[in-house]
Backbone as ProteinMPNN parsed JSONL, in Angstrom:
{"seq_chain_A": "MARDRTEPVLDRELDDLPPELRWREWMRRIEAVLFASASPVPREDLARVVGQGASVDLLIEDLSANLDSRAIEIAEVSGGWMFGTRLAYAPAIRAAADLSEQVLDLSEFDIAVLADIAYHQPIARDGLKELFGNEISRDLIGRLHARGLIGTGPRAPRRGAPYTFVTTEPFLVAFGLETLGDLPDREQLEDAGIAGDETTPLMQGVKETKSQTVTW", "coords_chain_A": {"N_chain_A": [[29.126, -36.005, -9.461], [28.622, -32.6, -9.595], [25.537, -30.877, -9.985], [24.749, -28.466, -12.414], [23.532, -25.53, -11.344], [23.025, -23.079, -12.439], [21.086, -20.3, -13.246], [19.08, -19.884, -16.16], [19.761, -17.383, -18.623], [17.69, -14.595, -18.85], [15.848, -13.801, -21.632], [15.3, -10.734, -22.529], [14.664, -9.057, -24.674], [13.444, -10.532, -26.732], [13.668, -10.799, -29.551], [13.182, -12.672, -31.509], [10.499, -13.0, -31.747], [7.406, -11.921, -33.277], [6.219, -8.476, -33.21], [3.602, -8.242, -31.916], [3.275, -10.662, -30.455], [5.513, -10.484, -28.868], [4.961, -8.259, -27.246], [2.753, -9.293, -25.878], [3.939, -11.345, -24.443], [5.624, -9.9, -22.765], [3.677, -8.606, -21.221], [2.602, -10.84, -19.903], [4.773, -11.591, -18.372], [5.025, -9.432, -16.592], [2.559, -9.706, -15.322], [2.987, -12.176, -14.046], [5.054, -11.523, -12.245], [3.805, -9.596, -10.601], [1.749, -11.147, -9.536], [3.189, -12.95, -8.017], [4.184, -11.443, -5.985], [3.722, -10.093, -2.728], [3.763, -7.489, -2.07], [3.912, -4.037, -3.217], [5.348, -3.709, -6.479], [8.048, -2.014, -7.731], [8.628, 0.208, -10.569], [11.239, -0.034, -11.641], [11.943, -2.653, -11.044], [10.117, -4.155, -12.523], [10.937, -3.4, -15.032], [13.122, -4.972, -15.488], [12.351, -7.341, -16.614], [11.404, -6.985, -19.127], [11.774, -5.748, -22.527], [14.342, -3.349, -23.465], [13.356, -1.062, -24.717], [10.709, -1.099, -24.058], [7.668, 0.156, -22.662], [6.895, 0.219, -19.369], [4.684, 1.381, -18.153], [2.749, 1.479, -20.216], [2.458, -1.243, -20.706], [1.391, -2.041, -18.25], [-1.026, -0.645, -18.399], [-2.301, -1.972, -20.566], [-2.453, -4.55, -19.508], [-4.109, -4.053, -17.324], [-6.426, -3.316, -18.693], [-7.128, -5.76, -19.767], [-8.051, -6.959, -17.511], [-10.474, -5.884, -16.948], [-12.982, -7.146, -16.864], [-12.717, -8.818, -14.77], [-12.501, -9.96, -11.305], [-10.306, -9.033, -10.054], [-7.807, -6.456, -9.884], [-5.247, -4.094, -10.919], [-3.45, -2.224, -8.703], [-1.993, 0.939, -8.114], [0.261, 1.676, -5.807], [2.215, 3.028, -3.155], [4.518, 3.688, -4.67], [4.689, 1.668, -6.572], [3.274, -1.267, -8.217], [0.571, -3.565, -7.579], [-1.418, -6.575, -7.32], [-4.895, -6.537, -6.55], [-8.111, -7.202, -5.025], [-11.268, -6.272, -6.315], [-13.229, -3.697, -4.838], [-15.959, -4.177, -4.73], [-16.235, -6.861, -4.269], [-15.664, -7.423, -1.674], [-17.602, -8.25, 0.348], [-18.141, -10.88, -0.522], [-15.664, -12.117, -0.244], [-15.322, -12.049, 2.529], [-17.474, -13.652, 3.292], [-16.755, -16.129, 2.338], [-14.435, -16.98, 3.569], [-12.475, -17.274, 6.591], [-11.386, -14.439, 7.784], [-10.385, -13.308, 10.03], [-7.84, -12.997, 11.161], [-6.653, -11.305, 9.404], [-7.917, -8.907, 9.43], [-7.769, -5.533, 10.246], [-8.562, -4.542, 13.144], [-9.578, -1.739, 14.294], [-10.406, 0.953, 16.469], [-12.486, 3.935, 16.212], [-11.145, 6.01, 17.443], [-8.523, 5.054, 17.439], [-8.071, 5.159, 14.691], [-8.302, 7.891, 14.25], [-6.027, 8.811, 15.623], [-4.065, 7.561, 14.067], [-4.502, 8.917, 11.67], [-3.687, 11.526, 12.39], [-0.996, 11.079, 12.933], [-0.182, 10.462, 10.362], [-0.542, 12.945, 9.071], [1.06, 14.704, 10.56], [3.599, 13.683, 10.901], [7.2, 13.478, 11.398], [6.072, 12.637, 14.663], [5.837, 12.904, 18.2], [4.579, 11.276, 21.224], [3.843, 13.273, 23.037], [3.316, 15.343, 21.31], [1.061, 14.356, 20.004], [-0.622, 14.38, 22.184], [-1.001, 17.117, 22.552], [-2.507, 17.659, 20.295], [-4.846, 16.157, 20.683], [-5.657, 16.734, 23.227], [-5.516, 15.029, 25.364], [-3.747, 12.314, 26.981], [-2.103, 9.972, 24.885], [-2.325, 6.591, 24.846], [0.237, 4.104, 25.489], [-0.513, 1.576, 24.766], [-2.284, 1.959, 22.632], [-0.563, 3.066, 20.708], [1.065, 0.854, 20.493], [-0.707, -0.987, 19.298], [-1.019, 0.082, 16.729], [1.602, -0.126, 15.875], [1.919, -2.923, 15.959], [0.289, -3.729, 13.894], [1.689, -2.879, 11.785], [1.301, -0.367, 10.713], [2.45, 1.976, 11.596], [5.765, 3.207, 12.293], [8.916, 3.605, 14.053], [10.211, 6.828, 14.246], [12.721, 9.452, 13.859], [14.431, 10.585, 16.853], [12.961, 13.168, 18.829], [14.193, 16.517, 18.76], [14.698, 17.566, 21.534], [14.618, 17.972, 25.136], [15.165, 14.897, 26.717], [14.766, 13.582, 24.363], [12.515, 12.157, 22.987], [11.081, 9.329, 21.248], [9.807, 9.557, 17.935], [6.932, 9.046, 15.759], [6.115, 7.541, 12.642], [4.372, 6.939, 9.543], [4.112, 3.886, 7.584], [5.172, 1.764, 4.78], [3.233, -0.373, 4.573], [1.034, 1.079, 5.55], [0.553, 2.879, 3.429], [-0.132, 1.01, 1.463], [-2.418, -0.148, 2.613], [-4.266, 1.933, 2.477], [-4.357, 2.46, -0.168], [-2.598, 4.346, -1.294], [-0.172, 5.987, -3.287], [1.98, 7.625, -2.571], [2.769, 9.663, 0.343], [2.052, 12.132, -0.477], [-0.376, 11.825, -1.665], [-2.28, 11.994, 0.264], [-5.388, 13.387, 1.407], [-5.804, 16.921, 1.195], [-5.055, 18.633, 4.093], [-5.811, 21.228, 4.972], [-7.946, 21.799, 3.293], [-9.748, 19.879, 4.149], [-10.218, 20.816, 6.741], [-11.378, 23.297, 6.157], [-13.701, 22.397, 5.058], [-14.921, 21.442, 7.251], [-14.445, 18.868, 8.039], [-12.087, 17.719, 9.049], [-12.087, 17.995, 11.79], [-13.625, 15.984, 12.786], [-13.891, 12.634, 14.225], [-12.853, 10.88, 12.382], [-11.434, 10.914, 9.031], [-12.188, 11.286, 5.488], [-10.228, 9.7, 4.287], [-9.83, 7.666, 6.118], [-11.963, 5.929, 6.024], [-14.158, 3.26, 4.862], [-13.421, 0.299, 2.913], [-10.499, -1.406, 2.053], [-9.314, -3.669, -0.201], [-6.774, -6.035, -0.685], [-4.494, -8.349, -2.297], [-2.941, -9.497, -0.356], [-3.995, -8.812, 2.086], [-6.871, -7.884, 4.068], [-8.315, -4.939, 4.839], [-10.237, -3.411, 7.213], [-12.302, -0.745, 8.168]], "CA_chain_A": [[29.272, -34.819, -10.309], [27.685, -31.574, -9.141], [24.603, -30.399, -11.003], [24.859, -27.043, -12.71], [22.307, -24.849, -10.915], [23.023, -21.728, -12.982], [19.807, -19.899, -13.819], [19.19, -19.469, -17.556], [19.708, -15.943, -18.845], [16.376, -14.172, -19.326], [15.832, -13.055, -22.892], [14.409, -9.605, -22.323], [14.263, -8.377, -25.908], [12.564, -11.428, -27.495], [13.737, -10.355, -30.944], [12.737, -13.726, -32.42], [9.041, -12.98, -31.798], [6.798, -10.747, -33.919], [5.906, -7.435, -32.212], [2.393, -8.483, -31.127], [3.543, -11.737, -29.495], [6.526, -9.974, -27.934], [4.254, -7.416, -26.276], [1.916, -10.153, -25.052], [4.814, -12.066, -23.527], [6.048, -8.948, -21.738], [2.53, -8.441, -20.328], [2.504, -12.036, -19.067], [5.862, -11.553, -17.387], [4.644, -8.466, -15.557], [1.474, -10.335, -14.573], [3.557, -13.207, -13.181], [5.808, -10.874, -11.173], [2.846, -8.989, -9.681], [1.024, -12.207, -8.853], [4.075, -13.618, -7.066], [4.62, -10.501, -4.952], [2.716, -9.668, -1.754], [3.95, -6.06, -1.832], [4.012, -3.311, -4.488], [6.568, -3.913, -7.256], [8.383, -0.743, -8.377], [8.847, 0.207, -12.016], [12.578, -0.504, -12.005], [11.97, -4.115, -10.96], [9.377, -4.676, -13.672], [11.713, -3.125, -16.244], [14.147, -6.001, -15.653], [11.831, -8.534, -17.281], [10.913, -6.624, -20.465], [12.792, -5.169, -23.401], [14.87, -2.038, -23.086], [12.513, 0.006, -25.254], [9.309, -1.304, -23.685], [7.131, 1.049, -21.641], [6.225, -0.501, -18.293], [3.382, 2.009, -17.91], [1.81, 1.041, -21.244], [2.205, -2.658, -20.471], [0.466, -2.089, -17.118], [-2.328, -0.193, -18.896], [-2.902, -3.04, -21.355], [-2.779, -5.647, -18.598], [-5.276, -3.602, -16.563], [-7.581, -3.387, -19.589], [-7.494, -7.173, -19.876], [-8.673, -7.377, -16.253], [-11.694, -5.092, -16.741], [-14.134, -7.994, -16.56], [-12.316, -9.74, -13.714], [-12.696, -9.48, -9.937], [-9.048, -8.483, -9.582], [-7.33, -5.276, -10.589], [-3.891, -3.67, -10.582], [-3.471, -0.968, -7.947], [-0.711, 1.651, -8.016], [0.41, 2.119, -4.424], [3.543, 3.056, -2.542], [5.578, 3.754, -5.666], [4.746, 0.472, -7.4], [1.987, -1.86, -8.559], [0.282, -4.871, -7.008], [-2.769, -7.059, -7.56], [-5.855, -6.433, -5.465], [-9.473, -7.559, -5.394], [-12.119, -5.09, -6.444], [-13.961, -3.387, -3.612], [-17.316, -4.733, -4.79], [-16.235, -8.275, -3.891], [-15.286, -7.566, -0.268], [-18.537, -9.109, 1.104], [-17.986, -12.279, -0.934], [-14.424, -12.631, 0.343], [-15.561, -12.287, 3.954], [-18.428, -14.748, 3.46], [-16.164, -17.395, 1.912], [-13.239, -17.364, 4.323], [-12.26, -16.677, 7.908], [-10.339, -13.437, 7.605], [-10.252, -12.617, 11.316], [-6.452, -12.648, 11.452], [-6.188, -10.323, 8.442], [-8.663, -7.668, 9.579], [-7.182, -4.575, 11.171], [-9.684, -4.133, 13.993], [-9.206, -0.493, 14.96], [-11.511, 1.817, 16.878], [-12.479, 5.241, 15.557], [-10.098, 6.835, 18.038], [-7.266, 4.538, 16.879], [-7.964, 5.659, 13.326], [-8.051, 9.327, 14.342], [-4.615, 8.969, 15.989], [-3.298, 7.191, 12.882], [-4.623, 10.011, 10.712], [-2.856, 12.655, 12.799], [0.404, 10.689, 12.718], [0.062, 10.582, 8.923], [-0.469, 14.346, 8.667], [2.017, 15.504, 11.331], [4.841, 12.939, 11.126], [7.343, 12.635, 12.589], [5.434, 13.252, 15.824], [5.983, 12.122, 19.428], [3.338, 11.126, 21.981], [3.428, 14.551, 23.62], [2.729, 16.103, 20.21], [-0.297, 13.852, 19.836], [-1.39, 14.848, 23.341], [-1.393, 18.496, 22.284], [-3.55, 17.662, 19.27], [-6.081, 15.534, 21.155], [-6.037, 17.268, 24.527], [-5.327, 14.033, 26.421], [-2.616, 11.403, 26.762], [-2.298, 8.853, 23.965], [-1.753, 5.46, 25.571], [1.245, 3.272, 24.843], [-1.214, 0.429, 24.187], [-2.797, 2.36, 21.325], [0.606, 3.138, 19.822], [1.491, -0.525, 20.283], [-1.615, -1.622, 18.345], [-0.682, 0.567, 15.388], [2.893, -0.737, 15.569], [1.741, -4.357, 15.729], [-0.351, -3.906, 12.598], [2.625, -2.421, 10.758], [0.853, 0.886, 10.117], [3.401, 3.029, 11.97], [7.084, 2.779, 12.724], [9.626, 4.574, 14.883], [10.928, 7.845, 13.5], [13.875, 10.005, 14.572], [14.15, 11.157, 18.177], [12.661, 14.593, 18.794], [15.353, 17.296, 19.205], [14.449, 18.32, 22.767], [15.021, 17.263, 26.348], [14.662, 13.539, 26.791], [14.808, 13.027, 23.005], [11.533, 11.075, 22.836], [10.912, 8.772, 19.913], [8.667, 10.015, 17.152], [6.27, 7.996, 14.997], [5.87, 7.817, 11.232], [3.629, 5.877, 8.87], [4.956, 2.904, 6.905], [4.694, 1.325, 3.469], [1.934, -1.043, 4.718], [-0.005, 2.104, 5.679], [0.228, 3.326, 2.071], [-0.816, -0.092, 0.785], [-3.738, -0.334, 3.209], [-5.175, 2.994, 2.067], [-4.299, 2.639, -1.617], [-1.863, 5.568, -1.609], [1.136, 5.777, -3.894], [2.908, 8.325, -1.684], [2.076, 10.503, 1.324], [1.519, 13.287, -1.191], [-1.747, 11.539, -2.093], [-3.213, 12.246, 1.365], [-6.258, 14.555, 1.192], [-5.246, 18.161, 1.721], [-5.562, 18.85, 5.46], [-6.477, 22.521, 5.086], [-9.232, 21.706, 2.627], [-10.637, 19.122, 5.029], [-10.603, 21.697, 7.84], [-12.308, 24.298, 5.622], [-14.975, 21.72, 4.82], [-15.449, 21.023, 8.533], [-14.328, 17.408, 8.155], [-10.901, 17.291, 9.786], [-12.328, 18.003, 13.224], [-14.339, 14.778, 13.185], [-13.043, 11.551, 14.715], [-12.183, 10.26, 11.241], [-11.432, 11.666, 7.792], [-12.561, 10.406, 4.386], [-9.159, 8.741, 4.048], [-9.869, 6.575, 7.087], [-13.245, 5.239, 5.976], [-14.325, 2.319, 3.767], [-12.704, -0.968, 2.937], [-9.493, -1.56, 1.013], [-8.984, -5.072, -0.356], [-5.579, -6.36, -1.452], [-4.256, -9.783, -2.372], [-2.259, -9.993, 0.824], [-4.655, -8.494, 3.333], [-8.16, -7.204, 4.02], [-8.276, -3.897, 5.854], [-11.6, -2.961, 7.479], [-12.38, 0.391, 9.099]], "C_chain_A": [[28.197, -33.798, -9.922], [26.818, -31.094, -10.288], [24.763, -28.889, -11.18], [23.528, -26.365, -12.383], [22.22, -23.42, -11.45], [21.68, -21.421, -13.632], [20.003, -19.487, -15.275], [19.062, -17.957, -17.68], [18.35, -15.58, -19.438], [16.528, -13.36, -20.606], [14.826, -11.922, -22.769], [13.844, -9.061, -23.627], [13.305, -9.2, -26.764], [12.508, -11.048, -28.973], [13.242, -11.396, -31.934], [11.219, -13.774, -32.557], [8.538, -11.772, -32.58], [6.341, -9.761, -32.859], [4.707, -7.729, -31.337], [2.61, -9.563, -30.074], [4.569, -11.313, -28.456], [5.858, -9.151, -26.838], [3.419, -8.259, -25.322], [2.759, -10.918, -24.03], [5.318, -11.14, -22.424], [4.923, -8.703, -20.73], [2.413, -9.633, -19.374], [3.599, -12.065, -18.013], [5.523, -10.596, -16.251], [3.53, -9.039, -14.694], [2.018, -11.365, -13.588], [4.3, -12.597, -12.001], [4.86, -10.275, -10.145], [2.108, -10.056, -8.883], [1.875, -12.85, -7.761], [4.469, -12.737, -5.892], [3.462, -10.113, -4.044], [2.828, -8.186, -1.427], [4.098, -5.354, -3.181], [5.366, -3.519, -5.169], [6.892, -2.617, -7.984], [8.701, -0.897, -9.865], [10.201, -0.375, -12.396], [12.702, -2.021, -11.934], [11.247, -4.74, -12.145], [10.158, -4.48, -14.965], [12.776, -4.191, -16.498], [13.657, -7.222, -16.415], [11.283, -8.237, -18.673], [12.041, -5.974, -21.258], [13.164, -3.745, -23.026], [13.978, -0.904, -23.566], [11.057, -0.105, -24.861], [8.893, -0.334, -22.587], [6.383, 0.232, -20.596], [4.828, 0.067, -18.067], [2.347, 1.555, -18.937], [1.475, -0.434, -21.098], [1.219, -2.841, -19.317], [-0.94, -1.682, -17.566], [-3.033, -1.304, -19.67], [-3.301, -4.221, -20.478], [-4.009, -5.297, -17.769], [-6.546, -3.684, -17.408], [-8.062, -4.823, -19.743], [-8.23, -7.679, -18.64], [-10.0, -6.677, -15.993], [-12.884, -5.943, -16.329], [-13.845, -8.986, -15.442], [-12.551, -9.12, -12.34], [-11.424, -8.894, -9.348], [-8.65, -7.297, -10.439], [-5.89, -4.995, -10.187], [-3.984, -2.313, -9.909], [-2.07, -0.37, -7.922], [-0.603, 2.245, -6.619], [1.882, 2.113, -4.029], [4.664, 2.983, -3.561], [5.701, 2.525, -6.537], [3.357, -0.03, -7.719], [1.828, -3.202, -7.863], [-1.148, -5.271, -7.375], [-3.631, -6.842, -6.321], [-7.211, -6.906, -5.942], [-10.323, -6.296, -5.429], [-13.006, -4.947, -5.207], [-15.34, -4.04, -3.577], [-17.378, -6.169, -4.287], [-15.802, -8.51, -2.44], [-16.269, -8.433, 0.511], [-18.385, -10.586, 0.748], [-16.746, -12.897, -0.316], [-14.637, -12.951, 1.812], [-16.478, -13.492, 4.179], [-17.782, -16.105, 3.187], [-15.031, -17.872, 2.794], [-13.197, -16.664, 5.663], [-11.087, -15.726, 7.805], [-10.022, -12.711, 8.905], [-8.828, -12.186, 11.592], [-5.937, -11.568, 10.514], [-6.872, -8.974, 8.604], [-8.001, -6.781, 10.621], [-8.306, -3.956, 11.991], [-9.284, -2.916, 14.813], [-10.452, 0.291, 15.322], [-11.426, 3.137, 16.123], [-11.383, 6.129, 16.131], [-8.726, 6.379, 17.554], [-7.028, 5.147, 15.499], [-7.673, 7.156, 13.326], [-6.591, 9.601, 14.695], [-3.729, 8.639, 14.795], [-3.33, 8.303, 11.835], [-3.723, 11.172, 11.098], [-1.368, 12.33, 12.712], [0.746, 10.868, 11.245], [0.273, 12.035, 8.512], [0.646, 15.123, 9.351], [3.368, 14.817, 11.537], [6.074, 13.722, 10.697], [6.793, 13.361, 13.819], [5.556, 12.313, 17.022], [4.638, 12.062, 20.168], [2.881, 12.45, 22.593], [2.836, 15.472, 22.55], [1.303, 15.664, 19.928], [-1.196, 14.307, 20.979], [-1.864, 16.278, 23.124], [-2.541, 18.558, 21.282], [-4.886, 17.178, 19.816], [-6.547, 16.051, 22.52], [-5.977, 16.254, 25.644], [-4.205, 13.078, 26.015], [-3.007, 10.283, 25.797], [-1.576, 7.649, 24.563], [-0.7, 4.717, 24.761], [0.602, 2.045, 24.201], [-1.738, 0.755, 22.795], [-1.654, 2.422, 20.311], [1.091, 1.726, 19.493], [0.615, -1.257, 19.275], [-1.28, -1.205, 16.915], [0.657, 0.004, 14.927], [2.708, -2.196, 15.168], [1.118, -4.634, 14.37], [0.507, -3.383, 11.455], [2.265, -1.102, 10.123], [1.742, 2.068, 10.475], [4.729, 2.396, 12.356], [7.722, 3.869, 13.558], [10.41, 5.534, 14.008], [12.135, 8.342, 14.279], [13.48, 10.529, 15.948], [13.915, 12.666, 18.052], [13.832, 15.384, 19.372], [15.034, 18.184, 20.412], [14.793, 17.435, 23.964], [14.355, 15.884, 26.431], [14.68, 12.826, 25.462], [13.824, 11.879, 22.813], [11.467, 10.574, 21.395], [9.703, 9.412, 19.233], [8.102, 8.835, 16.362], [6.0, 8.472, 13.581], [5.034, 6.68, 10.656], [4.59, 5.035, 8.034], [4.417, 2.597, 5.506], [3.389, 0.534, 3.575], [0.773, -0.067, 4.923], [-0.434, 2.587, 4.303], [-0.565, 2.257, 1.333], [-2.246, -0.231, 1.29], [-4.739, 0.7, 2.722], [-5.091, 3.306, 0.582], [-3.605, 3.913, -2.038], [-0.534, 5.224, -2.271], [2.225, 6.41, -3.039], [2.088, 9.109, -0.662], [1.509, 11.762, 0.686], [0.096, 13.086, -1.672], [-2.753, 11.673, -0.955], [-4.113, 13.43, 1.022], [-5.655, 15.791, 1.843], [-5.886, 18.506, 3.06], [-6.325, 20.163, 5.582], [-7.85, 22.502, 4.425], [-10.242, 20.94, 3.475], [-11.132, 19.994, 6.178], [-11.604, 22.744, 7.373], [-13.69, 23.697, 5.396], [-15.619, 21.233, 6.113], [-15.355, 19.537, 8.772], [-13.201, 17.006, 9.084], [-11.104, 17.282, 11.282], [-13.069, 16.779, 13.717], [-13.361, 13.717, 13.66], [-12.28, 10.88, 13.597], [-12.209, 11.213, 10.067], [-11.838, 10.729, 6.678], [-11.495, 9.361, 4.073], [-9.322, 7.497, 4.899], [-11.196, 5.822, 7.095], [-13.263, 4.264, 4.812], [-13.518, 1.068, 3.956], [-11.739, -0.999, 1.782], [-9.087, -3.02, 0.957], [-7.705, -5.204, -1.159], [-5.394, -7.857, -1.442], [-3.702, -10.318, -1.08], [-2.999, -9.721, 2.121], [-6.012, -7.874, 3.081], [-8.177, -6.21, 5.162], [-9.674, -3.338, 6.024], [-11.575, -1.809, 8.484], [-13.816, 0.504, 9.589]], "O_chain_A": [[27.006, -34.108, -9.925], [27.288, -30.922, -11.412], [24.895, -28.144, -10.209], [22.524, -26.592, -13.057], [21.414, -22.63, -10.957], [21.194, -22.186, -14.465], [20.981, -18.813, -15.599], [18.328, -17.329, -16.917], [17.911, -16.187, -20.415], [17.248, -12.362, -20.646], [13.621, -12.145, -22.893], [12.684, -8.653, -23.684], [12.448, -8.639, -27.447], [11.432, -10.984, -29.568], [12.915, -11.061, -33.073], [10.701, -14.511, -33.396], [9.165, -10.713, -32.554], [6.097, -10.158, -31.72], [4.763, -7.497, -30.129], [2.184, -9.408, -28.93], [4.502, -11.732, -27.301], [6.148, -9.322, -25.654], [3.37, -7.993, -24.121], [2.338, -11.113, -22.89], [5.427, -11.555, -21.27], [5.175, -8.603, -19.529], [2.155, -9.457, -18.183], [3.374, -12.513, -16.888], [5.717, -10.923, -15.08], [3.545, -8.88, -13.473], [1.575, -11.431, -12.441], [4.193, -13.091, -10.878], [5.08, -10.425, -8.943], [1.868, -9.886, -7.688], [1.363, -13.247, -6.714], [5.026, -13.225, -4.91], [2.359, -9.837, -4.516], [2.074, -7.676, -0.599], [4.381, -6.006, -4.186], [6.406, -3.505, -4.51], [6.082, -2.157, -8.788], [9.001, -1.991, -10.344], [10.304, -1.127, -13.365], [13.481, -2.613, -12.681], [11.707, -5.735, -12.706], [10.058, -5.291, -15.886], [13.279, -4.3, -17.616], [14.465, -8.057, -16.822], [10.756, -9.133, -19.334], [13.115, -5.691, -20.727], [12.408, -3.037, -22.363], [13.858, 0.114, -22.885], [10.242, 0.714, -25.286], [9.678, -0.036, -21.686], [5.356, -0.377, -20.896], [3.887, -0.686, -17.815], [1.201, 1.277, -18.583], [0.338, -0.84, -21.338], [0.323, -3.682, -19.386], [-1.926, -2.297, -17.163], [-4.22, -1.554, -19.46], [-4.357, -4.822, -20.678], [-4.862, -6.153, -17.536], [-7.606, -4.07, -16.915], [-9.264, -5.074, -19.837], [-8.939, -8.684, -18.693], [-10.593, -6.855, -14.929], [-13.709, -5.506, -15.527], [-14.639, -9.893, -15.193], [-12.771, -7.915, -12.22], [-11.453, -8.319, -8.26], [-9.1, -7.154, -11.576], [-5.374, -5.582, -9.235], [-4.53, -1.366, -10.475], [-1.084, -1.082, -7.733], [-1.298, 3.206, -6.29], [2.674, 1.302, -4.508], [5.657, 2.29, -3.341], [6.729, 2.346, -7.19], [2.371, 0.68, -7.522], [2.809, -3.893, -7.588], [-1.979, -4.422, -7.697], [-3.156, -6.949, -5.191], [-7.441, -7.003, -7.148], [-10.106, -5.366, -4.651], [-13.463, -5.928, -4.622], [-15.828, -4.411, -2.51], [-18.449, -6.65, -3.918], [-15.598, -9.651, -2.025], [-15.828, -9.288, 1.278], [-18.488, -11.448, 1.621], [-16.761, -14.059, 0.09], [-14.193, -13.992, 2.297], [-16.292, -14.256, 5.126], [-18.211, -17.118, 3.74], [-14.693, -19.056, 2.774], [-13.799, -15.606, 5.853], [-9.932, -16.15, 7.747], [-9.453, -11.62, 8.885], [-8.606, -11.132, 12.187], [-4.897, -10.967, 10.783], [-6.457, -7.994, 7.985], [-7.71, -7.218, 11.735], [-8.921, -2.971, 11.581], [-8.718, -3.048, 15.899], [-11.433, 0.297, 14.58], [-10.421, 3.425, 15.473], [-10.763, 6.906, 15.405], [-7.856, 7.208, 17.286], [-5.924, 5.591, 15.185], [-6.894, 7.64, 12.505], [-5.98, 10.513, 14.139], [-2.754, 9.342, 14.53], [-2.32, 8.597, 11.195], [-3.061, 11.752, 10.236], [-0.56, 13.219, 12.445], [1.821, 11.361, 10.907], [1.154, 12.334, 7.706], [1.138, 16.104, 8.793], [4.203, 15.328, 12.283], [6.022, 14.523, 9.764], [7.022, 14.557, 13.994], [5.403, 11.098, 16.894], [3.678, 12.725, 19.775], [1.683, 12.724, 22.664], [1.96, 16.285, 22.843], [0.436, 16.491, 19.647], [-2.379, 14.584, 20.78], [-2.996, 16.619, 23.468], [-3.434, 19.397, 21.399], [-5.937, 17.715, 19.463], [-7.691, 15.831, 22.917], [-6.349, 16.57, 26.774], [-3.779, 13.045, 24.86], [-4.099, 9.723, 25.885], [-0.361, 7.681, 24.762], [-0.732, 4.697, 23.531], [1.11, 1.529, 23.206], [-1.65, -0.068, 21.884], [-1.763, 1.899, 19.202], [1.478, 1.44, 18.36], [1.116, -2.056, 18.483], [-1.259, -2.033, 16.004], [0.839, -0.306, 13.75], [3.264, -2.652, 14.169], [1.393, -5.667, 13.76], [0.103, -3.436, 10.293], [2.845, -0.732, 9.103], [1.787, 3.054, 9.74], [4.804, 1.215, 12.697], [7.139, 4.936, 13.749], [11.177, 5.117, 13.14], [12.533, 7.717, 15.262], [12.321, 10.877, 16.175], [14.581, 13.348, 17.274], [14.411, 14.969, 20.376], [15.094, 19.41, 20.317], [15.209, 16.288, 23.802], [13.148, 15.743, 26.238], [14.616, 11.597, 25.418], [14.231, 10.756, 22.513], [11.76, 11.309, 20.452], [8.714, 9.757, 19.879], [8.709, 7.765, 16.301], [5.699, 9.643, 13.346], [4.995, 5.586, 11.218], [5.735, 5.424, 7.805], [3.365, 3.093, 5.102], [2.5, 0.736, 2.747], [-0.352, -0.354, 4.514], [-1.628, 2.699, 4.024], [-1.55, 2.559, 0.659], [-3.176, -0.408, 0.503], [-5.922, 0.396, 2.567], [-5.671, 4.286, 0.113], [-3.983, 4.513, -3.045], [0.145, 4.282, -1.863], [3.272, 5.804, -2.81], [0.867, 9.21, -0.781], [0.6, 12.387, 1.232], [-0.577, 14.047, -2.046], [-3.952, 11.489, -1.17], [-3.649, 14.388, 0.403], [-5.063, 15.709, 2.919], [-7.104, 18.655, 3.155], [-7.374, 20.21, 6.226], [-8.799, 23.105, 4.926], [-11.422, 21.286, 3.525], [-12.303, 19.934, 6.553], [-12.562, 23.054, 8.082], [-14.709, 24.376, 5.522], [-16.719, 20.681, 6.094], [-16.083, 18.987, 9.599], [-13.342, 16.042, 9.837], [-10.352, 16.612, 11.991], [-13.145, 16.544, 14.923], [-12.148, 13.873, 13.519], [-11.184, 10.363, 13.816], [-12.925, 12.214, 10.095], [-11.844, 9.513, 6.866], [-11.821, 8.255, 3.64], [-8.993, 6.394, 4.461], [-11.518, 5.148, 8.074], [-12.481, 4.408, 3.872], [-12.993, 0.809, 5.039], [-12.101, -0.662, 0.655], [-8.578, -3.563, 1.937], [-7.556, -4.563, -2.2], [-6.05, -8.565, -0.678], [-3.955, -11.47, -0.727], [-2.685, -10.319, 3.15], [-6.274, -7.385, 1.982], [-8.067, -6.594, 6.326], [-10.249, -2.833, 5.06], [-10.911, -1.889, 9.517], [-14.129, 1.389, 10.385]]}, "name": "protein", "num_of_chains": 1, "seq": "MARDRTEPVLDRELDDLPPELRWREWMRRIEAVLFASASPVPREDLARVVGQGASVDLLIEDLSANLDSRAIEIAEVSGGWMFGTRLAYAPAIRAAADLSEQVLDLSEFDIAVLADIAYHQPIARDGLKELFGNEISRDLIGRLHARGLIGTGPRAPRRGAPYTFVTTEPFLVAFGLETLGDLPDREQLEDAGIAGDETTPLMQGVKETKSQTVTW"}
C-alpha cells in the first residue's frame, strides 16, 4: 500500500491563536525561511507563509529588533531579505575557519573593471578599453564570470555584434545592494574626485553573508 506523501496544508491565518502568539509564529516562519535560503528571499515568497493581512515589512522589523544583540542580522539586498553576519565579526569568522574557497580574491584593477561594468552596463570589452585606455584581458573577464559577479548581456548593435557584460544578483548580494539604483551616484563621485581612482567607496571593505565572505 503506497504511503500518502501529500504535504499538509499550511495554516497561514492561525485564527485559533491569540494575536500576540500568531504574530510570534509568523516571525518564526519568516526566520526559518530566511535561515534555510542561501539567497535573498523576496517579499512575495515570505507572504506565502503568513496571514493575508500580515505586513511582511513589520514582521521583518520585529525579527530584526530581536537580533539586535546577536552576531547575525537581516540584510535587504537584491529585492529581498537574507541572513548575514555583522561586519564586526569578520575577523572572528576568518580566524575560526578556512574560508579560502569563499574569498573573492580580486586585484584593485579587477575591482575597477567591475565597478565600470556596474556603472556602464551593458558594455563590451571595447567599451571598457575606451574607459581604461588599454585592452581588458579575457582572463580578467573570466575571473569576474567565474565568481558570478558578471554575466553575459545582449550583443552590441554594431559590426561583429560583440557580447556585452552586465552585473548579476550575486554582485548585488556581495555589495549589500537591493538594486542597481543603490549604486553611489557616479557624477557625485566624479565631482568629489573619487571616481577617477582605481576603486570607489562601493568597492571597498568587507561584506559578510551567511553563504559567502567577500573580501576586497
